[in-house]
C-alpha positions as CSV (number, residue, x, y, z in Angstrom):
1,M,258.4,23.5,47.1
2,R,261.6,24.6,48.0
3,K,262.7,28.4,48.2
4,L,264.7,29.5,45.5
5,T,267.5,31.6,45.2
6,T,267.2,35.4,42.2
7,W,269.6,33.6,40.6
8,S,268.1,29.9,40.7
9,M,264.6,31.8,39.6
10,G,265.7,33.5,36.6
11,I,266.9,30.0,35.1
12,A,264.2,28.8,36.0
13,A,262.7,31.8,34.6
14,A,265.0,31.2,31.1
15,V,264.5,27.3,31.2
16,A,260.4,28.6,30.9
17,L,261.3,30.2,27.7
18,S,262.8,27.5,25.4
19,A,261.7,24.6,27.7
20,P,259.2,22.1,25.0
21,A,255.5,22.1,24.7
22,W,255.4,19.3,26.8
23,A,257.2,18.1,30.1
24,H,257.8,15.5,33.0
25,K,255.8,15.6,36.1
26,G,256.5,18.5,39.8
27,P,258.4,20.7,39.3
28,L,261.7,22.3,37.5
29,N,264.8,21.2,39.5
30,N,268.4,22.7,38.5
31,A,271.2,20.4,38.4
32,F,274.3,21.5,39.8
33,Q,277.7,21.8,37.2
34,W,280.6,20.4,38.2
35,P,283.3,22.6,36.3
36,A,285.9,20.2,34.4
37,G,288.5,18.7,37.0
38,L,286.5,19.4,40.1
39,E,284.1,16.6,40.6
40,P,283.8,14.9,43.5
41,T,285.5,11.4,44.6
42,L,283.6,8.8,45.3
43,D,284.6,7.5,48.4
44,G,281.0,8.0,50.5
45,D,282.3,11.4,51.9
46,L,280.1,14.2,51.2
47,S,281.8,16.6,52.4
48,E,282.7,18.6,49.0
49,W,279.3,18.5,48.0
50,E,278.8,21.3,51.0
51,I,279.8,23.7,48.5
52,I,276.3,23.4,46.4
53,P,273.8,26.1,47.6
54,E,270.9,24.6,50.0
55,D,268.2,25.6,46.6
56,Y,269.6,22.5,44.5
57,F,269.2,20.0,47.6
58,I,265.8,17.8,47.5
59,T,265.1,17.1,51.4
60,T,262.8,14.3,53.3
61,A,260.1,17.1,52.9
62,Q,259.3,16.8,48.9
63,H,259.1,13.1,48.6
64,F,255.5,11.8,49.0
65,E,254.8,8.7,50.3
66,I,252.6,6.9,48.1
67,V,252.7,3.2,49.1
68,V,251.6,2.8,53.1
69,G,249.1,5.8,53.1
70,K,251.9,8.2,54.7
71,G,251.2,11.1,52.1
72,A,253.4,14.2,52.9
73,N,253.2,13.0,56.8
74,Y,256.4,11.3,57.0
75,D,258.4,11.1,59.8
76,E,262.0,11.5,59.9
77,S,262.9,9.5,63.1
78,D,261.8,7.0,60.2
79,L,263.3,7.9,57.8
80,A,265.3,11.2,56.7
81,L,266.8,12.3,53.1
82,R,268.8,14.6,51.3
83,E,269.7,14.2,47.7
84,V,271.3,16.3,45.1
85,V,271.6,15.7,41.2
86,S,274.9,17.4,39.8
87,W,276.5,16.7,36.2
88,S,280.1,17.6,34.9
89,A,280.3,18.8,30.9
90,G,284.2,17.5,31.5
91,T,283.0,14.2,32.3
92,N,279.9,13.8,30.6
93,R,278.6,12.0,33.4
94,L,276.0,12.7,36.1
95,Y,276.3,12.7,40.0
96,F,274.3,12.2,42.6
97,S,274.1,11.8,45.9
98,Q,272.2,10.8,49.3
99,R,272.5,10.9,52.9
100,R,270.0,8.6,54.2
101,F,269.4,7.9,57.5
102,D,267.6,5.4,58.5
103,D,265.7,3.6,62.0
104,Y,267.0,0.6,60.4
105,Y,269.4,0.0,57.7
106,D,268.2,-3.2,55.8
107,R,270.9,-5.4,53.0
108,N,270.2,-8.8,53.7
109,G,269.1,-9.8,50.6
110,G,265.5,-11.3,52.7
111,D,262.4,-11.3,51.4
112,G,260.2,-7.7,51.4
113,A,259.5,-5.5,48.3
114,A,262.3,-3.6,45.0
115,G,264.1,-6.7,45.7
116,G,264.0,-7.4,49.8
117,D,266.5,-4.3,50.3
118,D,267.0,-0.7,51.2
119,S,267.2,1.1,48.2
120,W,267.1,4.1,45.9
121,E,265.5,3.2,42.4
122,V,266.4,6.1,39.9
123,A,265.5,6.8,36.8
124,I,266.9,8.5,34.0
125,D,265.6,9.8,30.5
126,S,268.4,11.7,28.8
127,D,266.8,13.0,25.9
128,H,263.6,13.8,27.7
129,G,261.3,11.3,25.5
130,G,258.9,9.9,28.0
131,E,259.2,6.4,26.8
132,S,258.1,3.2,28.6
133,I,261.5,1.9,31.2
134,Y,259.3,-1.4,31.5
135,V,258.0,-2.3,28.5
136,L,255.1,-4.5,29.1
137,D,253.7,-7.4,26.7
138,T,251.2,-5.8,26.3
139,E,253.5,-3.1,24.2
140,I,255.7,-5.6,23.1
141,A,254.3,-9.3,22.1
142,D,257.8,-10.4,20.6
143,P,259.4,-11.7,23.4
144,V,263.6,-11.0,22.0
145,E,262.1,-7.8,20.5
146,R,260.0,-6.3,24.1
147,E,264.0,-7.5,25.9
148,L,265.7,-5.0,23.8
149,A,263.6,-2.7,24.7
150,Q,263.7,-3.3,28.2
151,G,265.0,0.6,29.4
152,R,266.3,1.5,26.0
153,Y,265.5,4.6,26.1
154,A,265.5,5.6,29.8
155,Q,266.9,3.6,32.3
156,T,266.2,3.3,35.5
157,A,268.1,0.9,38.8
158,H,267.5,0.2,42.5
159,Y,270.9,1.3,43.9
160,R,272.1,-0.4,46.8
161,F,275.3,-0.9,49.2
162,P,277.2,-2.0,50.1
163,P,276.9,-5.1,46.8
164,L,275.5,-8.5,47.3
165,A,275.7,-10.8,44.7
166,P,274.0,-11.7,42.3
167,Y,272.9,-8.2,42.0
168,G,275.6,-6.1,43.1
169,W,274.9,-2.2,43.8
170,K,273.2,-1.1,40.8
171,W,270.5,-3.4,40.0
172,F,268.9,-3.2,36.4
173,W,266.6,-5.5,37.4
174,M,264.3,-5.4,33.8
175,S,267.6,-5.7,32.0
176,T,270.3,-9.0,31.4
177,S,273.3,-6.7,31.2
178,T,276.6,-7.4,32.8
179,W,278.0,-4.1,32.1
180,H,275.8,-1.2,32.8
181,D,277.8,-0.4,36.7
182,Q,280.9,-1.0,35.7
183,K,283.6,1.6,34.9
184,P,284.0,4.2,33.1
185,W,280.0,3.8,32.6
186,A,279.3,3.8,36.9
187,D,280.7,3.9,39.7
188,Y,279.7,4.6,43.6
189,G,280.8,5.5,47.1
190,F,279.6,4.5,49.8
191,R,280.4,4.8,53.7
192,L,277.7,3.9,56.3
193,D,277.7,5.1,59.9
194,G,275.4,2.2,62.2
195,Q,274.9,-1.4,61.2
196,M,273.1,-3.0,58.8
197,N,270.3,-4.9,59.8
198,N,270.4,-3.7,63.2
199,G,269.1,-0.6,64.7
200,E,269.8,3.0,63.5
201,A,272.1,4.1,60.8
202,T,272.9,6.7,58.3
203,A,274.2,5.8,54.8
204,Y,276.2,8.6,53.1
205,I,276.2,7.5,48.9
206,E,278.2,8.6,46.0
207,I,276.9,7.6,42.4
208,M,278.3,8.5,38.8
209,S,275.9,7.5,35.8
210,A,276.5,7.5,31.9
211,A,272.8,7.8,30.3
212,W,272.1,6.6,27.3
213,D,269.5,7.8,24.0
214,D,269.6,3.8,23.0
215,F,270.7,1.7,25.6
216,N,271.3,-2.3,24.3
217,F,272.0,-4.7,26.9
218,H,274.0,-6.4,24.4
219,G,277.1,-3.9,25.0
220,P,277.8,0.1,24.7
221,E,279.4,-0.8,21.5
222,L,276.0,-1.6,20.2
223,S,274.3,1.8,22.4
224,V,274.1,5.7,22.1
225,L,275.3,7.3,24.7
226,H,273.5,11.0,25.8
227,N,275.8,13.7,25.5
228,F,275.1,16.3,27.9
229,K,274.9,19.7,27.0
230,E,274.9,22.8,29.3
231,G,270.9,24.6,29.2
232,E,269.4,21.5,28.4
233,I,266.5,19.6,30.3
234,I,266.1,15.9,31.2
235,G,264.3,13.7,33.0
236,M,264.9,12.3,36.1
237,G,262.9,11.0,39.0
238,W,263.1,8.1,42.0
239,G,261.8,6.2,44.4
240,V,263.7,5.4,48.0
241,I,262.4,2.2,49.4
242,D,262.3,1.4,52.8
243,H,262.3,-1.6,54.7
244,D,261.1,-2.2,58.9
245,A,263.5,-4.7,61.3
246,D,263.5,-8.1,60.2
247,T,261.6,-8.7,63.5
248,Q,258.3,-7.5,61.6
249,G,259.1,-10.2,58.6
250,G,261.5,-7.7,56.5
251,Q,257.9,-5.4,56.4
252,Y,257.9,-3.4,53.0
253,D,257.5,0.4,55.2
254,G,257.1,2.7,53.0
255,Y,258.5,4.0,49.1
256,Y,259.3,7.9,48.9
257,A,258.7,8.9,45.7
258,Y,260.5,12.1,44.3
259,P,258.4,14.5,42.1
260,G,255.8,12.0,43.3
261,D,255.0,8.9,40.8
262,G,254.8,5.6,42.0
263,D,254.8,4.8,38.2
264,Q,258.0,6.3,37.3
265,W,260.1,2.6,37.8
266,R,257.7,1.5,34.4
267,T,257.3,5.4,32.0
268,A,259.8,8.6,32.0
269,A,256.6,10.3,31.3
270,T,255.7,10.3,35.2
271,I,259.7,11.5,36.9
272,G,260.8,15.2,37.2
273,D,262.9,17.9,34.7
274,W,266.3,18.5,35.6
275,Y,267.9,21.7,33.7
276,L,271.8,20.8,33.7
277,A,272.8,24.3,34.8
278,P,275.5,26.3,34.2
279,V,278.5,26.8,36.7
280,D,276.7,29.0,39.7
281,P,278.3,32.2,40.2
282,R,278.0,31.9,43.8
283,V,279.8,29.4,43.9
284,D,284.2,29.8,44.1
285,F,286.1,27.4,42.7
286,S,289.4,29.3,42.5
287,N,290.6,28.2,46.0
288,V,291.2,24.8,44.0
289,G,292.2,26.2,40.7
290,T,294.9,24.3,38.9
291,A,295.7,21.9,42.2
292,V,293.1,19.2,41.0
293,G,295.5,17.9,38.4
294,E,297.8,17.5,41.3
295,E,295.8,16.6,44.6
296,S,292.2,14.7,44.9
297,W,289.3,15.6,46.5
298,G,290.0,14.0,49.0
299,R,293.1,15.8,49.9
300,I,291.0,19.6,49.7
301,K,288.1,18.8,51.5
302,S,289.8,21.1,53.6
303,V,289.5,24.6,51.6
304,F,285.2,24.2,51.1
305,V,284.7,23.2,54.5
306,Q,285.4,25.2,57.5
């Protein structure tokens, strides 16, 4: 488990007293709060995320490889990860980032598991209900009703960069929605050091996403947006899909899960618990002040990165 500071252990203890009787899988995690107006710029530059205390971050060692059989015996020369979950009451959105070193960054739409490319599949259960995400025909027999139920109360998507037709950057593979990846509901930043489909590379990924208590693929006007509140617990978990080089036939190299369940693409009952933390008193935002109204984060990053 992560090393927790005194502050974060206090948060966890307070949550334990108020949490519902049941929970998702894994440890309780803290989601960092960005003050209104100080949300990260989605440009693939992760330097502003460095102001976040270390105990918010998820590292490679906290993932569990569930397909190939590596278990916790990960190899960071093959795949190395660093992720963080955050939120903003000002925008009512989640923000999460990933730094991914990969010995082969696969993005060619070729053969392989999980859509055939390296990806980050994230599941969000905003109302902490634990419902089905992908609904089987044994659960709902009627095909029309089943289509409406896919991702209705909890959503998942493969994030794959850069975008490729026909599925783009946010592949909501179980749904026929055409609007879920559009602003103001979702946006991203991406930068790659290295080359695609050609050896070692490091990807820098930023994602903004709304979440839905009742998602209707026909449109946002028919859906119920979740309103995030400080102190609540939401469900969130992911799998990082890794493919080997094309010289190995696009081989599926691994599925690295956090908090560690291979069924989190199907049911929200197996994903993690995230506490929407208050603004962290350890972080000094005063250097930014009201300047954010006039300058983007991209122009003030030097304030925090020394």
